[in-house]
Biopython code that builds the backbone (N, CA, C, O; Angstrom):
import numpy as np
from Bio.PDB.StructureBuilder import StructureBuilder

atoms = [
    (1, "UNK", "N", (0.163, 19.258, 2.705)),
    (1, "UNK", "CA", (-0.276, 18.753, 3.992)),
    (1, "UNK", "C", (-0.746, 17.312, 3.832)),
    (1, "UNK", "O", (-1.233, 16.912, 2.775)),
    (2, "UNK", "N", (-0.592, 16.561, 4.881)),
    (2, "UNK", "CA", (-1.117, 15.198, 4.877)),
    (2, "UNK", "C", (-1.869, 14.971, 6.177)),
    (2, "UNK", "O", (-1.700, 15.703, 7.153)),
    (3, "UNK", "N", (-2.694, 13.950, 6.165)),
    (3, "UNK", "CA", (-3.426, 13.591, 7.368)),
    (3, "UNK", "C", (-3.335, 12.093, 7.557)),
    (3, "UNK", "O", (-3.145, 11.340, 6.602)),
    (4, "UNK", "N", (-3.474, 11.674, 8.800)),
    (4, "UNK", "CA", (-3.385, 10.256, 9.122)),
    (4, "UNK", "C", (-4.789, 9.683, 9.264)),
    (4, "UNK", "O", (-5.622, 10.207, 10.004)),
    (5, "UNK", "N", (-5.034, 8.587, 8.533)),
    (5, "UNK", "CA", (-6.348, 7.962, 8.516)),
    (5, "UNK", "C", (-6.224, 6.553, 9.087)),
    (5, "UNK", "O", (-5.420, 5.763, 8.592)),
    (6, "UNK", "N", (-7.009, 6.216, 10.126)),
    (6, "UNK", "CA", (-6.962, 4.857, 10.663)),
    (6, "UNK", "C", (-7.548, 3.868, 9.656)),
    (6, "UNK", "O", (-8.597, 4.117, 9.062)),
    (7, "UNK", "N", (-6.844, 2.729, 9.473)),
    (7, "UNK", "CA", (-7.296, 1.741, 8.480)),
    (7, "UNK", "C", (-7.439, 0.336, 9.061)),
    (7, "UNK", "O", (-8.044, -0.527, 8.426)),
    (8, "UNK", "N", (-6.897, 0.090, 10.251)),
    (8, "UNK", "CA", (-6.973, -1.243, 10.854)),
    (8, "UNK", "C", (-6.515, -1.164, 12.305)),
    (8, "UNK", "O", (-5.890, -0.190, 12.724)),
    (9, "UNK", "N", (-6.837, -2.210, 13.064)),
    (9, "UNK", "CA", (-6.272, -2.337, 14.404)),
    (9, "UNK", "C", (-4.801, -2.690, 14.249)),
    (9, "UNK", "O", (-4.424, -3.364, 13.290)),
    (10, "UNK", "N", (-3.971, -2.245, 15.175)),
    (10, "UNK", "CA", (-2.529, -2.434, 15.067)),
    (10, "UNK", "C", (-2.134, -3.906, 14.977)),
    (10, "UNK", "O", (-1.138, -4.241, 14.336)),
    (11, "UNK", "N", (-2.906, -4.788, 15.615)),
    (11, "UNK", "CA", (-2.551, -6.213, 15.611)),
    (11, "UNK", "C", (-3.407, -7.037, 14.650)),
    (11, "UNK", "O", (-3.394, -8.266, 14.716)),
    (12, "UNK", "N", (-4.144, -6.385, 13.767)),
    (12, "UNK", "CA", (-5.079, -7.069, 12.871)),
    (12, "UNK", "C", (-4.388, -7.820, 11.728)),
    (12, "UNK", "O", (-4.887, -8.846, 11.268)),
    (13, "UNK", "N", (-3.248, -7.311, 11.274)),
    (13, "UNK", "CA", (-2.586, -7.886, 10.102)),
    (13, "UNK", "C", (-1.306, -8.577, 10.562)),
    (13, "UNK", "O", (-0.309, -7.922, 10.863)),
    (14, "UNK", "N", (-1.345, -9.902, 10.614)),
    (14, "UNK", "CA", (-0.198, -10.685, 11.080)),
    (14, "UNK", "C", (0.885, -10.725, 9.996)),
    (14, "UNK", "O", (0.594, -10.483, 8.824)),
    (15, "UNK", "N", (2.134, -11.031, 10.381)),
    (15, "UNK", "CA", (3.194, -11.161, 9.374)),
    (15, "UNK", "C", (2.769, -12.128, 8.260)),
    (15, "UNK", "O", (2.258, -13.219, 8.512)),
    (16, "UNK", "N", (3.000, -11.684, 7.029)),
    (16, "UNK", "CA", (2.636, -12.488, 5.864)),
    (16, "UNK", "C", (1.226, -12.221, 5.369)),
    (16, "UNK", "O", (0.834, -12.728, 4.318)),
    (17, "UNK", "N", (0.450, -11.424, 6.119)),
    (17, "UNK", "CA", (-0.918, -11.129, 5.707)),
    (17, "UNK", "C", (-1.016, -9.750, 5.069)),
    (17, "UNK", "O", (-0.079, -8.953, 5.108)),
    (18, "UNK", "N", (-2.178, -9.495, 4.482)),
    (18, "UNK", "CA", (-2.450, -8.209, 3.836)),
    (18, "UNK", "C", (-3.890, -7.815, 4.092)),
    (18, "UNK", "O", (-4.712, -8.642, 4.488)),
    (19, "UNK", "N", (-4.188, -6.555, 3.864)),
    (19, "UNK", "CA", (-5.561, -6.064, 4.037)),
    (19, "UNK", "C", (-5.809, -4.961, 3.031)),
    (19, "UNK", "O", (-4.955, -4.107, 2.792)),
    (20, "UNK", "N", (-6.988, -4.997, 2.451)),
    (20, "UNK", "CA", (-7.419, -3.957, 1.537)),
    (20, "UNK", "C", (-8.190, -2.912, 2.331)),
    (20, "UNK", "O", (-9.063, -3.259, 3.128)),
    (21, "UNK", "N", (-7.879, -1.642, 2.124)),
    (21, "UNK", "CA", (-8.564, -0.555, 2.819)),
    (21, "UNK", "C", (-8.978, 0.491, 1.791)),
    (21, "UNK", "O", (-8.340, 0.651, 0.750)),
    (22, "UNK", "N", (-10.050, 1.192, 2.103)),
    (22, "UNK", "CA", (-10.530, 2.253, 1.222)),
    (22, "UNK", "C", (-10.486, 3.570, 1.977)),
    (22, "UNK", "O", (-11.078, 3.707, 3.048)),
    (23, "UNK", "N", (-9.774, 4.544, 1.402)),
    (23, "UNK", "CA", (-9.614, 5.851, 2.028)),
    (23, "UNK", "C", (-9.946, 6.921, 0.993)),
    (23, "UNK", "O", (-9.280, 7.029, -0.037)),
    (24, "UNK", "N", (-10.964, 7.696, 1.273)),
    (24, "UNK", "CA", (-11.376, 8.784, 0.366)),
    (24, "UNK", "C", (-11.577, 8.286, -1.062)),
    (24, "UNK", "O", (-11.180, 8.957, -2.015)),
    (25, "UNK", "N", (-12.189, 7.115, -1.215)),
    (25, "UNK", "CA", (-12.435, 6.570, -2.542)),
    (25, "UNK", "C", (-11.226, 5.917, -3.192)),
    (25, "UNK", "O", (-11.314, 5.437, -4.322)),
    (26, "UNK", "N", (-10.114, 5.895, -2.499)),
    (26, "UNK", "CA", (-8.887, 5.291, -3.016)),
    (26, "UNK", "C", (-8.696, 3.931, -2.368)),
    (26, "UNK", "O", (-8.905, 3.774, -1.165)),
    (27, "UNK", "N", (-8.301, 2.955, -3.159)),
    (27, "UNK", "CA", (-8.064, 1.598, -2.675)),
    (27, "UNK", "C", (-6.571, 1.436, -2.354)),
    (27, "UNK", "O", (-5.711, 1.671, -3.202)),
    (28, "UNK", "N", (-6.286, 1.030, -1.111)),
    (28, "UNK", "CA", (-4.908, 0.883, -0.627)),
    (28, "UNK", "C", (-4.745, -0.525, -0.079)),
    (28, "UNK", "O", (-5.647, -1.044, 0.577)),
    (29, "UNK", "N", (-3.588, -1.153, -0.345)),
    (29, "UNK", "CA", (-3.304, -2.471, 0.217)),
    (29, "UNK", "C", (-2.208, -2.339, 1.261)),
    (29, "UNK", "O", (-1.162, -1.740, 1.013)),
    (30, "UNK", "N", (-2.467, -2.914, 2.441)),
    (30, "UNK", "CA", (-1.464, -2.940, 3.512)),
    (30, "UNK", "C", (-0.869, -4.332, 3.576)),
    (30, "UNK", "O", (-1.593, -5.324, 3.486)),
    (31, "UNK", "N", (0.434, -4.414, 3.729)),
    (31, "UNK", "CA", (1.157, -5.671, 3.829)),
    (31, "UNK", "C", (1.968, -5.692, 5.112)),
    (31, "UNK", "O", (2.583, -4.690, 5.474)),
    (32, "UNK", "N", (1.974, -6.817, 5.798)),
    (32, "UNK", "CA", (2.860, -7.019, 6.931)),
    (32, "UNK", "C", (3.975, -7.935, 6.443)),
    (32, "UNK", "O", (3.767, -9.134, 6.257)),
    (33, "UNK", "N", (5.164, -7.362, 6.238)),
    (33, "UNK", "CA", (6.320, -8.122, 5.767)),
    (33, "UNK", "C", (7.273, -8.280, 6.946)),
    (33, "UNK", "O", (7.977, -7.344, 7.325)),
    (34, "UNK", "N", (7.283, -9.479, 7.515)),
    (34, "UNK", "CA", (8.160, -9.808, 8.650)),
    (34, "UNK", "C", (8.023, -8.798, 9.794)),
    (34, "UNK", "O", (9.016, -8.395, 10.400)),
    (35, "UNK", "N", (6.764, -8.391, 10.083)),
    (35, "UNK", "CA", (6.507, -7.490, 11.194)),
    (35, "UNK", "C", (6.554, -6.016, 10.859)),
    (35, "UNK", "O", (6.272, -5.186, 11.724)),
    (36, "UNK", "N", (6.902, -5.660, 9.627)),
    (36, "UNK", "CA", (6.937, -4.260, 9.206)),
    (36, "UNK", "C", (5.781, -3.997, 8.252)),
    (36, "UNK", "O", (5.579, -4.732, 7.286)),
    (37, "UNK", "N", (5.022, -2.937, 8.536)),
    (37, "UNK", "CA", (3.867, -2.604, 7.711)),
    (37, "UNK", "C", (4.256, -1.729, 6.522)),
    (37, "UNK", "O", (5.086, -0.826, 6.631)),
    (38, "UNK", "N", (3.632, -2.027, 5.389)),
    (38, "UNK", "CA", (3.817, -1.243, 4.166)),
    (38, "UNK", "C", (2.446, -1.009, 3.562)),
    (38, "UNK", "O", (1.560, -1.853, 3.696)),
    (39, "UNK", "N", (2.257, 0.127, 2.898)),
    (39, "UNK", "CA", (0.985, 0.442, 2.245)),
    (39, "UNK", "C", (1.259, 0.985, 0.854)),
    (39, "UNK", "O", (2.097, 1.866, 0.665)),
    (40, "UNK", "N", (0.524, 0.432, -0.130)),
    (40, "UNK", "CA", (0.673, 0.887, -1.515)),
    (40, "UNK", "C", (-0.706, 1.091, -2.135)),
    (40, "UNK", "O", (-1.711, 0.575, -1.646)),
    (41, "UNK", "N", (-0.727, 1.845, -3.209)),
    (41, "UNK", "CA", (-1.939, 2.026, -3.997)),
    (41, "UNK", "C", (-2.303, 0.673, -4.607)),
    (41, "UNK", "O", (-1.413, -0.067, -5.027)),
    (42, "UNK", "N", (-3.570, 0.344, -4.662)),
    (42, "UNK", "CA", (-4.027, -0.956, -5.165)),
    (42, "UNK", "C", (-4.240, -0.936, -6.666)),
    (42, "UNK", "O", (-5.080, -1.683, -7.168)),
    (43, "UNK", "N", (-3.520, -0.119, -7.392)),
    (43, "UNK", "CA", (-3.684, -0.028, -8.830)),
    (43, "UNK", "C", (-2.321, -0.093, -9.508)),
    (43, "UNK", "O", (-1.457, 0.751, -9.271)),
    (44, "UNK", "N", (-2.141, -1.103, -10.352)),
    (44, "UNK", "CA", (-0.875, -1.230, -11.080)),
    (44, "UNK", "C", (-0.739, -0.046, -12.038)),
    (44, "UNK", "O", (-1.674, 0.246, -12.783)),
    (45, "UNK", "N", (0.402, 0.638, -12.034)),
    (45, "UNK", "CA", (0.569, 1.796, -12.914)),
    (45, "UNK", "C", (0.619, 1.409, -14.395)),
    (45, "UNK", "O", (0.499, 2.276, -15.259)),
    (46, "UNK", "N", (0.795, 0.130, -14.695)),
    (46, "UNK", "CA", (0.858, -0.317, -16.079)),
    (46, "UNK", "C", (-0.505, -0.297, -16.746)),
    (46, "UNK", "O", (-0.667, 0.261, -17.831)),
    (47, "UNK", "N", (-1.503, -0.920, -16.081)),
    (47, "UNK", "CA", (-2.812, -1.011, -16.722)),
    (47, "UNK", "C", (-3.961, -0.926, -15.723)),
    (47, "UNK", "O", (-5.101, -1.239, -16.068)),
    (48, "UNK", "N", (-3.676, -0.503, -14.483)),
    (48, "UNK", "CA", (-4.727, -0.298, -13.497)),
    (48, "UNK", "C", (-5.242, -1.540, -12.802)),
    (48, "UNK", "O", (-6.222, -1.463, -12.060)),
    (49, "UNK", "N", (-4.606, -2.688, -13.021)),
    (49, "UNK", "CA", (-5.065, -3.929, -12.392)),
    (49, "UNK", "C", (-4.909, -3.859, -10.879)),
    (49, "UNK", "O", (-4.001, -3.200, -10.372)),
    (50, "UNK", "N", (-5.796, -4.539, -10.161)),
    (50, "UNK", "CA", (-5.712, -4.607, -8.705)),
    (50, "UNK", "C", (-4.477, -5.407, -8.300)),
    (50, "UNK", "O", (-4.216, -6.482, -8.840)),
    (51, "UNK", "N", (-3.718, -4.868, -7.342)),
    (51, "UNK", "CA", (-2.515, -5.546, -6.858)),
    (51, "UNK", "C", (-2.775, -6.372, -5.600)),
    (51, "UNK", "O", (-1.904, -7.127, -5.167)),
    (52, "UNK", "N", (-3.963, -6.239, -5.010)),
    (52, "UNK", "CA", (-4.257, -6.845, -3.708)),
    (52, "UNK", "C", (-4.042, -8.356, -3.681)),
    (52, "UNK", "O", (-3.632, -8.897, -2.654)),
    (53, "UNK", "N", (-4.306, -9.041, -4.778)),
    (53, "UNK", "CA", (-4.168, -10.502, -4.784)),
    (53, "UNK", "C", (-2.849, -10.970, -5.385)),
    (53, "UNK", "O", (-2.661, -12.164, -5.616)),
    (54, "UNK", "N", (-1.933, -10.035, -5.639)),
    (54, "UNK", "CA", (-0.647, -10.405, -6.226)),
    (54, "UNK", "C", (0.189, -11.264, -5.295)),
    (54, "UNK", "O", (0.051, -11.196, -4.074)),
    (55, "UNK", "N", (1.059, -12.072, -5.888)),
    (55, "UNK", "CA", (1.937, -12.945, -5.100)),
    (55, "UNK", "C", (3.059, -12.110, -4.495)),
    (55, "UNK", "O", (3.731, -11.350, -5.192)),
    (56, "UNK", "N", (3.252, -12.266, -3.171)),
    (56, "UNK", "CA", (4.296, -11.535, -2.456)),
    (56, "UNK", "C", (5.447, -12.474, -2.165)),
    (56, "UNK", "O", (5.269, -13.503, -1.514)),
    (57, "UNK", "N", (6.636, -12.118, -2.652)),
    (57, "UNK", "CA", (7.860, -12.888, -2.415)),
    (57, "UNK", "C", (8.827, -11.963, -1.701)),
    (57, "UNK", "O", (9.461, -11.117, -2.331)),
    (58, "UNK", "N", (8.944, -12.120, -0.378)),
    (58, "UNK", "CA", (9.744, -11.173, 0.401)),
    (58, "UNK", "C", (9.053, -9.830, 0.360)),
    (58, "UNK", "O", (7.919, -9.696, 0.823)),
    (59, "UNK", "N", (9.726, -8.831, -0.190)),
    (59, "UNK", "CA", (9.134, -7.496, -0.324)),
    (59, "UNK", "C", (8.669, -7.207, -1.745)),
    (59, "UNK", "O", (8.208, -6.105, -2.042)),
    (60, "UNK", "N", (8.791, -8.198, -2.621)),
    (60, "UNK", "CA", (8.428, -8.004, -4.026)),
    (60, "UNK", "C", (7.029, -8.542, -4.291)),
    (60, "UNK", "O", (6.736, -9.708, -4.026)),
    (61, "UNK", "N", (6.167, -7.671, -4.820)),
    (61, "UNK", "CA", (4.792, -8.021, -5.136)),
    (61, "UNK", "C", (4.656, -8.152, -6.647)),
    (61, "UNK", "O", (5.055, -7.261, -7.397)),
    (62, "UNK", "N", (4.088, -9.270, -7.084)),
    (62, "UNK", "CA", (3.900, -9.509, -8.516)),
    (62, "UNK", "C", (2.466, -9.155, -8.894)),
    (62, "UNK", "O", (1.517, -9.656, -8.292)),
    (63, "UNK", "N", (2.316, -8.287, -9.896)),
    (63, "UNK", "CA", (0.992, -7.912, -10.385)),
    (63, "UNK", "C", (0.347, -9.151, -11.001)),
    (63, "UNK", "O", (0.948, -9.793, -11.863)),
    (64, "UNK", "N", (-0.884, -9.500, -10.564)),
    (64, "UNK", "CA", (-1.526, -10.702, -11.085)),
    (64, "UNK", "C", (-1.914, -10.594, -12.562)),
    (64, "UNK", "O", (-2.151, -11.617, -13.204)),
    (65, "UNK", "N", (-1.983, -9.385, -13.114)),
    (65, "UNK", "CA", (-2.405, -9.215, -14.505)),
    (65, "UNK", "C", (-1.291, -9.506, -15.516)),
    (65, "UNK", "O", (-1.487, -10.285, -16.449)),
    (66, "UNK", "N", (-0.132, -8.887, -15.332)),
    (66, "UNK", "CA", (0.932, -9.017, -16.324)),
    (66, "UNK", "C", (2.286, -9.393, -15.747)),
    (66, "UNK", "O", (3.272, -9.467, -16.481)),
    (67, "UNK", "N", (2.347, -9.633, -14.432)),
    (67, "UNK", "CA", (3.588, -10.130, -13.840)),
    (67, "UNK", "C", (4.625, -9.088, -13.473)),
    (67, "UNK", "O", (5.722, -9.447, -13.046)),
    (68, "UNK", "N", (4.316, -7.811, -13.624)),
    (68, "UNK", "CA", (5.280, -6.793, -13.210)),
    (68, "UNK", "C", (5.513, -6.916, -11.711)),
    (68, "UNK", "O", (4.594, -7.245, -10.961)),
    (69, "UNK", "N", (6.739, -6.652, -11.275)),
    (69, "UNK", "CA", (7.080, -6.806, -9.857)),
    (69, "UNK", "C", (7.435, -5.452, -9.257)),
    (69, "UNK", "O", (8.198, -4.678, -9.835)),
    (70, "UNK", "N", (6.856, -5.179, -8.068)),
    (70, "UNK", "CA", (7.082, -3.922, -7.366)),
    (70, "UNK", "C", (7.543, -4.208, -5.948)),
    (70, "UNK", "O", (7.067, -5.145, -5.306)),
    (71, "UNK", "N", (8.474, -3.394, -5.465)),
    (71, "UNK", "CA", (8.944, -3.484, -4.086)),
    (71, "UNK", "C", (7.940, -2.731, -3.218)),
    (71, "UNK", "O", (7.767, -1.525, -3.396)),
    (72, "UNK", "N", (7.269, -3.414, -2.277)),
    (72, "UNK", "CA", (6.249, -2.749, -1.456)),
    (72, "UNK", "C", (6.853, -1.703, -0.523)),
    (72, "UNK", "O", (6.125, -0.858, -0.001)),
    (73, "UNK", "N", (8.168, -1.740, -0.301)),
    (73, "UNK", "CA", (8.813, -0.741, 0.546)),
    (73, "UNK", "C", (8.974, 0.591, -0.173)),
    (73, "UNK", "O", (8.815, 1.650, 0.435)),
    (74, "UNK", "N", (9.288, 0.543, -1.464)),
    (74, "UNK", "CA", (9.596, 1.759, -2.218)),
    (74, "UNK", "C", (8.579, 2.070, -3.308)),
    (74, "UNK", "O", (8.475, 3.210, -3.760)),
    (75, "UNK", "N", (7.825, 1.050, -3.732)),
    (75, "UNK", "CA", (6.900, 1.200, -4.844)),
    (75, "UNK", "C", (7.560, 1.031, -6.198)),
    (75, "UNK", "O", (6.877, 1.029, -7.222)),
    (76, "UNK", "N", (8.889, 0.889, -6.220)),
    (76, "UNK", "CA", (9.627, 0.820, -7.478)),
    (76, "UNK", "C", (9.573, -0.567, -8.102)),
    (76, "UNK", "O", (9.536, -1.585, -7.410)),
    (77, "UNK", "N", (9.569, -0.574, -9.417)),
    (77, "UNK", "CA", (9.620, -1.815, -10.161)),
    (77, "UNK", "C", (11.022, -2.402, -10.069)),
    (77, "UNK", "O", (11.999, -1.665, -9.937)),
    (78, "UNK", "N", (11.121, -3.720, -10.138)),
    (78, "UNK", "CA", (12.428, -4.380, -10.106)),
    (78, "UNK", "C", (13.241, -3.939, -11.323)),
    (78, "UNK", "O", (12.695, -3.758, -12.411)),
    (79, "UNK", "N", (14.551, -3.768, -11.128)),
    (79, "UNK", "CA", (15.427, -3.367, -12.222)),
    (79, "UNK", "C", (15.542, -1.852, -12.319)),
    (79, "UNK", "O", (14.947, -1.116, -11.532)),
    (80, "UNK", "N", (16.314, -1.405, -13.292)),
    (80, "UNK", "CA", (16.545, 0.029, -13.471)),
    (80, "UNK", "C", (15.361, 0.679, -14.164)),
    (80, "UNK", "O", (14.777, 0.113, -15.088)),
    (81, "UNK", "N", (15.016, 1.870, -13.706)),
    (81, "UNK", "CA", (13.925, 2.613, -14.330)),
    (81, "UNK", "C", (12.589, 1.915, -14.149)),
    (81, "UNK", "O", (12.383, 1.192, -13.174)),
    (82, "UNK", "N", (11.702, 2.131, -15.075)),
    (82, "UNK", "CA", (10.416, 1.455, -15.029)),
    (82, "UNK", "C", (9.362, 2.223, -14.269)),
    (82, "UNK", "O", (9.571, 3.361, -13.850)),
    (83, "UNK", "N", (8.227, 1.577, -14.100)),
    (83, "UNK", "CA", (7.076, 2.170, -13.433)),
    (83, "UNK", "C", (7.218, 2.085, -11.927)),
    (83, "UNK", "O", (8.053, 1.339, -11.418)),
    (84, "UNK", "N", (6.405, 2.847, -11.215)),
    (84, "UNK", "CA", (6.362, 2.718, -9.762)),
    (84, "UNK", "C", (4.924, 2.904, -9.290)),
    (84, "UNK", "O", (4.126, 3.607, -9.910)),
    (85, "UNK", "N", (4.624, 2.255, -8.182)),
    (85, "UNK", "CA", (3.307, 2.347, -7.566)),
    (85, "UNK", "C", (3.425, 3.275, -6.358)),
    (85, "UNK", "O", (4.454, 3.286, -5.682)),
    (86, "UNK", "N", (2.380, 4.051, -6.086)),
    (86, "UNK", "CA", (2.419, 4.998, -4.969)),
    (86, "UNK", "C", (2.457, 4.251, -3.644)),
    (86, "UNK", "O", (1.710, 3.295, -3.433)),
    (87, "UNK", "N", (3.332, 4.699, -2.762)),
    (87, "UNK", "CA", (3.412, 4.148, -1.409)),
    (87, "UNK", "C", (2.879, 5.181, -0.429)),
    (87, "UNK", "O", (2.853, 6.378, -0.716)),
    (88, "UNK", "N", (2.455, 4.698, 0.728)),
    (88, "UNK", "CA", (1.931, 5.574, 1.770)),
    (88, "UNK", "C", (2.617, 5.234, 3.079)),
    (88, "UNK", "O", (2.761, 4.057, 3.409)),
    (89, "UNK", "N", (3.048, 6.251, 3.841)),
    (89, "UNK", "CA", (3.596, 5.975, 5.171)),
    (89, "UNK", "C", (2.513, 5.352, 6.050)),
    (89, "UNK", "O", (1.365, 5.795, 6.038)),
    (90, "UNK", "N", (2.885, 4.326, 6.811)),
    (90, "UNK", "CA", (1.937, 3.677, 7.716)),
    (90, "UNK", "C", (2.636, 3.448, 9.049)),
    (90, "UNK", "O", (3.808, 3.074, 9.095)),
    (91, "UNK", "N", (1.891, 3.681, 10.144)),
    (91, "UNK", "CA", (2.473, 3.478, 11.468)),
    (91, "UNK", "C", (1.360, 3.164, 12.459)),
    (91, "UNK", "O", (0.181, 3.410, 12.205)),
    (92, "UNK", "N", (1.768, 2.620, 13.582)),
    (92, "UNK", "CA", (0.813, 2.306, 14.651)),
    (92, "UNK", "C", (0.694, 3.498, 15.589)),
    (92, "UNK", "O", (1.699, 4.050, 16.039)),
    (93, "UNK", "N", (-0.545, 3.891, 15.879)),
    (93, "UNK", "CA", (-0.828, 4.989, 16.800)),
    (93, "UNK", "C", (-2.016, 4.586, 17.673)),
    (93, "UNK", "O", (-3.105, 4.314, 17.167)),
    (94, "UNK", "N", (-1.799, 4.551, 18.971)),
    (94, "UNK", "CA", (-2.883, 4.244, 19.920)),
    (94, "UNK", "C", (-3.637, 2.974, 19.556)),
    (94, "UNK", "O", (-4.867, 2.952, 19.598)),
    (95, "UNK", "N", (-2.918, 1.921, 19.200)),
    (95, "UNK", "CA", (-3.545, 0.640, 18.909)),
    (95, "UNK", "C", (-4.165, 0.519, 17.530)),
    (95, "UNK", "O", (-4.826, -0.474, 17.226)),
    (96, "UNK", "N", (-3.951, 1.535, 16.688)),
    (96, "UNK", "CA", (-4.497, 1.501, 15.333)),
    (96, "UNK", "C", (-3.378, 1.708, 14.321)),
    (96, "UNK", "O", (-2.378, 2.368, 14.607)),
    (97, "UNK", "N", (-3.562, 1.131, 13.130)),
    (97, "UNK", "CA", (-2.659, 1.427, 12.019)),
    (97, "UNK", "C", (-3.226, 2.633, 11.290)),
    (97, "UNK", "O", (-4.400, 2.650, 10.922)),
    (98, "UNK", "N", (-2.395, 3.635, 11.083)),
    (98, "UNK", "CA", (-2.824, 4.820, 10.353)),
    (98, "UNK", "C", (-1.948, 5.002, 9.122)),
    (98, "UNK", "O", (-0.742, 4.761, 9.152)),
    (99, "UNK", "N", (-2.582, 5.433, 8.045)),
    (99, "UNK", "CA", (-1.894, 5.699, 6.787)),
    (99, "UNK", "C", (-1.900, 7.199, 6.568)),
    (99, "UNK", "O", (-2.928, 7.851, 6.754)),
    (100, "UNK", "N", (-0.756, 7.757, 6.172)),
    (100, "UNK", "CA", (-0.672, 9.189, 5.868)),
    (100, "UNK", "C", (-1.083, 9.412, 4.421)),
    (100, "UNK", "O", (-0.495, 8.855, 3.494)),
    (101, "UNK", "N", (-2.104, 10.239, 4.251)),
    (101, "UNK", "CA", (-2.652, 10.536, 2.929)),
    (101, "UNK", "C", (-2.446, 12.015, 2.650)),
    (101, "UNK", "O", (-2.666, 12.854, 3.524)),
    (102, "UNK", "N", (-2.023, 12.337, 1.427)),
    (102, "UNK", "CA", (-1.905, 13.749, 1.051)),
    (102, "UNK", "C", (-3.301, 14.338, 1.082)),
    (102, "UNK", "O", (-4.231, 13.793, 0.488)),
    (103, "UNK", "N", (-3.438, 15.444, 1.774)),
    (103, "UNK", "CA", (-4.741, 16.034, 1.985)),
    (103, "UNK", "C", (-5.148, 16.879, 0.783)),
    (103, "UNK", "O", (-4.642, 17.984, 0.587)),
    (104, "UNK", "N", (-6.066, 16.349, -0.014)),
    (104, "UNK", "CA", (-6.596, 17.103, -1.138)),
    (104, "UNK", "C", (-7.928, 17.732, -0.766)),
    (104, "UNK", "O", (-8.547, 18.416, -1.582)),
    (105, "UNK", "N", (-8.376, 17.498, 0.479)),
    (105, "UNK", "CA", (-9.665, 18.028, 0.928)),
    (105, "UNK", "C", (-9.617, 19.535, 1.182)),
    (105, "UNK", "O", (-10.658, 20.161, 1.378)),
    (106, "UNK", "N", (-8.433, 20.114, 1.181)),
    (106, "UNK", "CA", (-8.334, 21.552, 1.444)),
    (106, "UNK", "C", (-9.135, 22.357, 0.427)),
    (106, "UNK", "O", (-9.621, 23.442, 0.745)),
    (107, "UNK", "N", (-9.280, 21.840, -0.792)),
    (107, "UNK", "CA", (-10.040, 22.552, -1.817)),
    (107, "UNK", "C", (-11.545, 22.426, -1.597)),
    (107, "UNK", "O", (-12.324, 23.093, -2.277)),
    (108, "UNK", "N", (-11.966, 21.570, -0.646)),
    (108, "UNK", "CA", (-13.390, 21.377, -0.378)),
    (108, "UNK", "C", (-13.878, 22.197, 0.811)),
    (108, "UNK", "O", (-14.991, 21.989, 1.294)),
    (109, "UNK", "N", (-13.062, 23.115, 1.279)),
    (109, "UNK", "CA", (-13.425, 23.892, 2.480)),
    (109, "UNK", "C", (-14.496, 24.899, 2.156)),
    (109, "UNK", "O", (-14.930, 25.642, 3.035)),
]
sb = StructureBuilder()
sb.init_structure("model")
sb.init_model(0)
sb.init_chain("A")
sb.init_seg("    ")
for serial, (resi, resn, name, xyz) in enumerate(atoms, 1):
    if name == "N":
        sb.init_residue(resn, " ", resi, " ")
    sb.init_atom(name, np.array(xyz, "f"), 0.0, 1.0, " ", f" {name:<3s}", serial, name[0])
structure = sb.get_structure()
């Protein structure tokens, strides 16, 4: 199961901008790439470095720590194989951007 968590106003992140959001203790970065929203985990799978300040070239985000490049649309590293960063579905609902998070709270009932 997953649930949708509001993380920003729908018009808050202009094309070319990004926003860091915290959901259930997890750090997520939202990117507006030419009007399309993308959300990824803010932790590089290589060494845990924050990706929020990485250089974005088109849809490719460069990790500021070691230069690894990830496609914010898929989370996959450039080239064949390699590491990948977790992506989250994001969409606008009632004037807000919501991110779909896998619901692990079911064990806390």
